N, CA, C and O of each residue as an XYZ file, in Angstrom:
468
protein
N     -85.931     26.384     16.737
C     -84.731     25.926     17.573
C     -84.669     24.540     17.242
O     -83.616     23.907     17.172
N     -85.857     24.054     17.031
C     -85.507     22.389     16.650
C     -84.826     22.278     15.432
O     -83.960     21.403     15.440
N     -84.951     22.876     14.432
C     -83.795     23.083     13.279
C     -82.388     23.111     13.560
O     -81.426     22.466     13.142
N     -82.548     24.072     14.414
C     -81.066     24.405     14.954
C     -80.053     23.375     15.288
O     -78.935     23.264     14.786
N     -80.720     22.468     16.411
C     -80.177     21.623     16.721
C     -79.525     20.394     16.002
O     -78.375     20.006     16.209
N     -80.668     19.679     14.886
C     -79.694     18.977     13.823
C     -78.526     19.765     13.042
O     -77.437     19.222     12.859
N     -78.782     20.984     12.620
C     -77.906     21.539     12.138
C     -76.541     21.446     12.675
O     -75.583     20.884     12.145
N     -76.587     22.214     14.055
C     -75.377     22.293     14.969
C     -74.828     20.796     14.923
O     -73.704     20.625     14.450
N     -75.498     19.794     15.349
C     -74.848     18.210     15.389
C     -74.330     17.976     14.154
O     -73.309     17.294     14.070
N     -75.039     18.579     12.826
C     -74.434     18.090     11.629
C     -72.655     18.840     11.558
O     -71.612     18.353     11.122
N     -72.944     20.169     12.188
C     -71.783     20.674     11.948
C     -70.501     20.106     12.624
O     -69.370     19.998     12.151
N     -70.946     19.789     13.784
C     -70.175     19.491     14.936
C     -69.494     18.211     14.066
O     -68.314     18.196     13.718
N     -70.318     17.308     13.828
C     -69.938     15.842     13.393
C     -68.867     16.289     12.029
O     -67.799     15.685     11.927
N     -69.166     17.172     11.201
C     -68.306     17.671     10.151
C     -66.966     18.407     10.726
O     -65.864     18.243     10.203
N     -67.140     19.044     11.600
C     -65.754     19.673     12.180
C     -65.154     18.575     12.742
O     -63.966     18.439     12.450
N     -65.761     17.551     13.644
C     -64.832     16.713     14.233
C     -64.510     15.451     13.054
O     -63.678     14.614     13.404
N     -65.053     15.316     11.867
C     -64.319     14.847     10.848
C     -63.271     15.099     10.522
O     -62.286     14.362     10.537
N     -63.382     16.558     10.068
C     -61.923     17.189      9.767
C     -61.097     17.272     10.374
O     -59.967     17.280      9.885
N     -61.259     17.343     11.361
C     -60.304     16.976     12.698
C     -59.827     15.898     12.568
O     -58.610     15.759     12.695
N     -60.583     14.920     12.301
C     -59.949     13.431     12.376
C     -58.968     12.992     11.337
O     -57.924     12.339     11.359
N     -59.730     13.625     10.360
C     -58.724     13.637      9.001
C     -57.602     14.283      8.977
O     -56.544     13.801      8.574
N     -57.765     15.500      9.438
C     -56.196     16.024      9.626
C     -55.274     15.682     10.574
O     -54.091     15.820     10.265
N     -55.500     15.342     11.461
C     -54.915     14.401     12.745
C     -54.224     13.081     11.887
O     -53.023     12.899     11.684
N     -55.379     12.217     11.448
C     -54.898     11.374     10.556
C     -53.792     11.332      9.340
O     -52.936     10.495      9.053
N     -54.197     12.685      8.697
C     -53.180     12.921      7.773
C     -51.741     13.430      8.606
O     -50.618     13.207      8.154
N     -51.878     13.814      9.296
C     -50.743     14.766     10.163
C     -49.808     13.066     10.908
O     -48.591     12.894     10.972
N     -50.737     12.247     11.282
C     -49.790     11.088     11.742
C     -49.341     10.259     10.801
O     -48.322      9.652     11.129
N     -49.850      9.987      9.523
C     -49.433      9.550      8.271
C     -48.344     10.068      7.978
O     -47.348      9.344      7.980
N     -48.210     11.685      7.592
C     -47.268     12.315      7.107
C     -45.978     11.833      8.025
O     -44.857     11.636      7.556
N     -46.355     11.673      9.480
C     -44.900     11.383     10.274
C     -44.953     10.272     10.289
O     -43.817     10.001     10.677
N     -45.586      9.095     10.112
C     -45.175      7.766     10.034
C     -44.060      7.564      8.630
O     -43.058      6.860      8.499
N     -44.732      8.495      7.721
C     -43.959      7.946      6.004
C     -42.799      8.971      6.613
O     -41.751      8.498      6.173
N     -42.527      9.941      7.271
C     -41.309     10.923      7.255
C     -40.476      9.764      8.239
O     -39.267      9.583      8.100
N     -41.213      9.094      9.139
C     -39.940      8.333     10.146
C     -39.653      7.184      9.755
O     -38.707      6.545     10.215
N     -40.672      6.637      8.574
C     -39.963      5.400      7.743
C     -38.651      5.621      6.716
O     -37.589      5.017      6.567
N     -39.335      6.926      6.014
C     -37.990      7.385      4.776
C     -36.714      7.659      5.754
O     -35.633      7.276      5.307
N     -36.715      8.346      7.177
C     -35.558      8.665      7.507
C     -34.855      7.658      8.320
O     -33.715      7.847      8.745
N     -35.755      6.245      8.606
C     -35.077      4.832      8.679
C     -34.585      4.510      7.541
O     -33.501      3.962      7.743
N     -34.797      4.561      6.567
C     -34.417      4.092      5.037
C     -33.454      5.234      4.873
O     -32.533      4.881      4.137
N     -33.353      6.227      5.207
C     -32.172      6.873      4.888
C     -30.913      6.502      5.841
O     -29.800      6.473      5.317
N     -31.022      6.274      6.946
C     -30.111      5.944      8.020
C     -29.348      4.535      7.675
O     -28.130      4.359      7.641
N     -30.360      3.601      7.434
C     -30.194      2.385      7.029
C     -29.006      2.518      5.575
O     -27.940      1.905      5.637
N     -29.242      3.090      4.746
C     -28.372      3.297      3.709
C     -27.086      4.173      3.626
O     -26.183      4.113      2.792
N     -27.229      5.012      4.712
C     -25.760      5.696      5.425
C     -25.134      4.353      5.930
O     -24.045      3.909      5.569
N     -25.960      3.802      6.784
C     -24.999      2.708      7.422
C     -24.177      1.935      6.545
O     -22.966      1.715      6.564
N     -25.188      1.526      5.687
C     -24.527      0.319      4.406
C     -23.394      0.954      3.582
O     -22.488      0.310      3.054
N     -23.538      2.228      3.533
C     -22.232      2.934      2.586
C     -21.028      3.028      3.567
O     -19.861      2.880      3.206
N     -21.320      3.222      4.515
C     -20.292      3.379      5.730
C     -19.437      1.942      5.902
O     -18.206      1.925      5.873
N     -20.145      0.906      6.060
C     -19.887     -0.579      6.091
C     -19.182     -1.124      4.743
O     -18.412     -2.084      4.731
N     -19.470     -0.548      3.876
C     -19.248     -0.698      2.371
C     -17.955     -0.310      2.337
O     -17.068     -0.988      1.818
N     -17.707      1.258      3.115
C     -16.684      2.005      2.566
C     -15.341      1.092      3.534
O     -14.207      0.796      3.158
N     -16.015      0.831      4.854
C     -14.884     -0.089      5.840
C     -14.291     -1.023      5.171
O     -13.066     -1.006      5.048
N     -15.279     -2.273      4.469
C     -14.626     -3.201      4.093
C     -14.020     -2.868      2.819
O     -13.367     -3.873      2.539
N     -13.896     -2.155      2.040
C     -12.903     -1.636      1.063
C     -11.857     -0.980      2.044
O     -10.770     -1.385      1.632
N     -11.723     -0.471      2.730
C     -10.493     -0.098      3.585
C      -9.922     -1.115      4.122
O      -8.693     -1.164      4.148
N     -10.660     -2.077      4.631
C      -9.516     -3.461      5.297
C      -9.243     -4.164      3.916
O      -8.090     -4.553      3.729
N     -10.159     -4.364      2.950
C      -9.348     -5.142      2.029
C      -8.023     -4.042      1.279
O      -7.167     -4.677      0.664
N      -7.869     -2.765      1.303
C      -7.271     -2.330      0.726
C      -5.914     -2.191      1.727
O      -4.769     -2.044      1.299
N      -6.290     -2.269      3.141
C      -5.100     -2.595      4.283
C      -4.844     -3.734      3.740
O      -3.717     -3.727      3.245
N      -5.491     -4.892      3.591
C      -4.757     -5.985      3.688
C      -4.132     -6.545      2.307
O      -3.563     -7.637      2.336
N      -4.208     -5.954      1.323
C      -3.663     -5.938      0.192
C      -2.242     -5.114      0.344
O      -1.188     -5.518     -0.149
N      -2.335     -4.285      0.861
C      -0.924     -3.398      1.474
C       0.144     -4.164      1.893
O       1.284     -4.277      1.441
N      -0.515     -4.761      3.003
C       0.041     -5.668      4.053
C       0.657     -6.835      3.419
O       1.704     -7.299      3.871
N       0.102     -7.309      2.455
C       0.784     -8.518      1.731
C       1.760     -8.167      0.860
O       2.832     -8.756      0.722
N       1.318     -7.018      0.156
C       2.336     -6.269     -0.862
C       3.687     -6.029     -0.065
O       4.792     -6.320     -0.521
N       3.450     -5.431      1.251
C       4.964     -5.207      1.953
C       5.418     -6.484      2.388
O       6.615     -6.727      2.233
N       4.768     -7.246      2.843
C       5.249     -8.958      3.343
C       6.134     -9.588      2.129
O       7.309     -9.905      2.315
N       5.448     -9.755      0.803
C       6.202     -9.724     -0.186
C       7.440     -9.222     -0.711
O       8.360     -9.945     -1.092
N       7.442     -7.894     -0.725
C       8.368     -7.089     -0.883
C       9.758     -7.431      0.036
O      10.916     -7.575     -0.355
N       9.262     -7.496      1.245
C      10.288     -7.560      2.359
C      10.823     -9.195      2.565
O      11.935     -9.416      3.045
N       9.951    -10.244      2.168
C      10.486    -11.733      1.531
C      11.385    -11.552      0.462
O      12.450    -12.146      0.632
N      11.276    -10.849     -0.698
C      11.921    -10.863     -1.641
C      13.400    -10.110     -1.581
O      14.461    -10.411     -2.127
N      13.059     -9.045     -0.725
C      14.622     -8.396     -0.018
C      15.288     -9.691      0.624
O      16.293    -10.196      0.125
N      14.741    -10.139      1.626
C      15.390    -11.196      2.374
C      16.048    -12.197      1.650
O      17.109    -12.662      2.066
N      15.387    -12.681      0.323
C      15.588    -13.874     -0.673
C      16.940    -13.412     -1.158
O      17.970    -14.079     -1.063
N      16.846    -12.262     -1.663
C      17.978    -11.450     -2.640
C      19.335    -11.354     -1.433
O      20.462    -11.638     -1.838
N      19.169    -11.010     -0.207
C      20.272    -10.572      0.693
C      20.734    -12.084      0.875
O      21.889    -12.258      0.488
N      20.211    -13.022      1.288
C      20.664    -14.287      1.541
C      21.502    -14.931      0.244
O      22.549    -15.576      0.302
N      20.774    -14.585     -0.877
C      21.428    -15.449     -2.173
C      22.884    -14.715     -2.258
O      23.864    -15.439     -2.434
N      23.089    -13.097     -2.122
C      24.033    -12.460     -2.281
C      25.013    -12.861     -0.925
O      26.235    -12.748     -1.019
N      24.478    -13.256      0.122
C      25.852    -13.630      1.152
C      26.216    -14.978      0.829
O      27.388    -15.329      0.968
N      25.401    -15.716      0.441
C      25.596    -17.088      0.187
C      26.647    -17.151     -1.250
O      27.550    -17.983     -1.169
N      26.586    -16.410     -2.410
C      27.169    -16.113     -3.236
C      28.636    -15.699     -2.740
O      29.645    -16.232     -3.202
N      28.664    -14.639     -1.699
C      30.160    -14.220     -1.226
C      30.900    -14.959     -0.380
O      32.119    -14.919     -0.214
N      29.841    -15.847      0.309
C      30.645    -16.987      1.029
C      31.616    -18.023      0.197
O      32.770    -18.400      0.403
N      30.407    -18.398     -1.094
C      31.204    -19.270     -2.066
C      32.412    -18.477     -2.768
O      33.383    -19.168     -3.077
N      32.450    -17.389     -2.994
C      33.372    -16.539     -3.619
C      34.801    -16.905     -2.939
O      35.890    -17.319     -3.336
N      34.167    -16.503     -1.604
C      35.597    -16.265     -0.535
C      36.508    -17.585     -0.282
O      37.714    -17.660     -0.047
N      35.480    -18.646     -0.416
C      35.949    -20.197     -0.139
C      36.922    -20.412     -1.369
O      38.117    -20.604     -1.142
N      36.367    -20.381     -2.859
C      36.995    -20.556     -3.831
C      38.058    -19.801     -3.789
O      39.174    -20.316     -3.859
N      37.917    -18.683     -3.687
C      39.239    -17.551     -3.927
C      40.389    -18.000     -2.892
O      41.569    -17.834     -3.200
N      39.996    -18.611     -1.573
C      40.820    -19.176     -0.639
C      41.266    -20.602     -0.971
O      42.382    -21.015     -0.658
N      40.424    -21.282     -1.566
C      41.068    -22.685     -1.819
C      42.139    -22.687     -3.138
O      43.047    -23.513     -3.227
N      41.856    -21.518     -4.250
C      42.468    -21.307     -5.336
C      43.971    -21.212     -4.986
O      44.983    -21.832     -5.313
N      43.587    -19.842     -3.925
C      44.806    -19.566     -3.171
C      46.053    -20.374     -2.757
O      47.255    -20.235     -2.978
N      45.372    -21.203     -2.125
C      46.230    -22.142     -1.177
C      46.557    -23.196     -2.437
O      47.755    -23.330     -2.684
N      45.955    -23.683     -2.964
C      46.478    -24.402     -4.385
C      47.554    -24.068     -4.882
O      48.564    -24.772     -4.872
N      47.440    -22.709     -5.482
C      48.663    -21.842     -6.003
C      49.394    -21.782     -5.126
O      50.404    -22.265     -5.640
N      49.776    -21.414     -3.641
C      50.661    -21.748     -2.828
C      51.435    -22.740     -2.836
O      52.648    -22.741     -3.044
N      50.590    -23.808     -2.557
C      51.252    -25.149     -2.595
C      52.142    -25.758     -3.826
O      53.071    -26.555     -3.695
N      51.639    -25.191     -5.078
C      52.438    -25.510     -6.124
C      53.630    -24.623     -6.224
O      54.713    -25.068     -6.605
N      53.462    -23.437     -5.907
C      54.926    -22.711     -5.860
C      55.646    -22.857     -4.717
O      56.770    -22.364     -4.815
N      55.411    -23.336     -3.709
C      56.302    -24.637     -2.996
C      56.896    -25.408     -3.356
O      58.126    -25.368     -3.318
N      56.194    -26.411     -3.846
C      56.310    -27.560     -4.467
C      57.815    -26.977     -5.600
O      58.926    -27.506     -5.616
N      57.470    -26.073     -6.229
C      58.359    -25.738     -7.382
C      59.644    -25.069     -7.053
O      60.627    -24.964     -7.786
N      59.494    -24.651     -5.891
C      61.096    -23.848     -5.062
C      61.419    -24.969     -4.676
O      62.623    -25.213     -4.754
N      60.534    -26.032     -4.139
C      61.318    -27.298     -3.634
C      62.157    -28.341     -4.732
O      63.184    -28.968     -4.468
N      61.595    -28.337     -5.713
C      62.035    -28.760     -6.988
C      63.545    -28.245     -7.452
O      64.620    -28.824     -7.602
N      63.076    -26.804     -7.613
C      64.548    -26.072     -7.907
C      65.682    -26.123     -7.192
O      66.814    -26.101     -7.674
N      65.274    -26.223     -5.511
C      66.448    -25.930     -4.447
C      66.835    -27.571     -4.740
O      68.039    -27.772     -4.583
N      66.095    -28.719     -5.115
C      66.471    -29.909     -4.979
C      67.631    -29.784     -6.572
O      68.792    -30.188     -6.632
N      66.828    -29.106     -7.695
C      68.015    -28.982     -8.750
C      69.268    -28.439     -8.514
O      70.309    -28.985     -8.881
N      69.201    -27.167     -7.791
C      70.243    -26.768     -7.257
C      71.195    -27.166     -6.702
O      72.305    -26.723     -6.994
N      70.985    -28.306     -5.551
C      71.789    -29.056     -4.716
C      72.312    -30.200     -5.351
O      73.279    -30.802     -4.886
N      71.613    -30.607     -6.601
C      72.373    -31.496     -7.473
C      73.217    -31.197     -8.068
O      74.034    -31.994     -8.528
N      73.252    -29.869     -8.234
C      74.558    -29.400     -9.081
C      75.762    -28.810     -8.649
O      76.629    -28.298     -9.357
N      75.735    -28.955     -7.137
C      76.755    -28.754     -6.370
C      77.308    -30.151     -5.998
O      78.292    -30.251     -5.266
């Protein structure tokens, strides 16, 4: 009976040590898994943030391109309108000058005809 007590104590210590090792291994495995999950989530967040930045940059580029196209269209429209106004003014001026010259020629012809009588 005296020998059985130390042997039982040794077995109890060994079992307790194994339990401590197993529990410690489980805790360590859980900590590693938790850290891995945190790294994985952080990587996913980083990828999503990068994708959002790219989307914002692309949207800004599209907006700038649309603004440039609109500005070019407005500039072309203004140039066409100005050219049309100038053309109309020149045409009216030329028509008036031609009409004045024709009236003066008629006056001269009428004067010549009156001199004949």
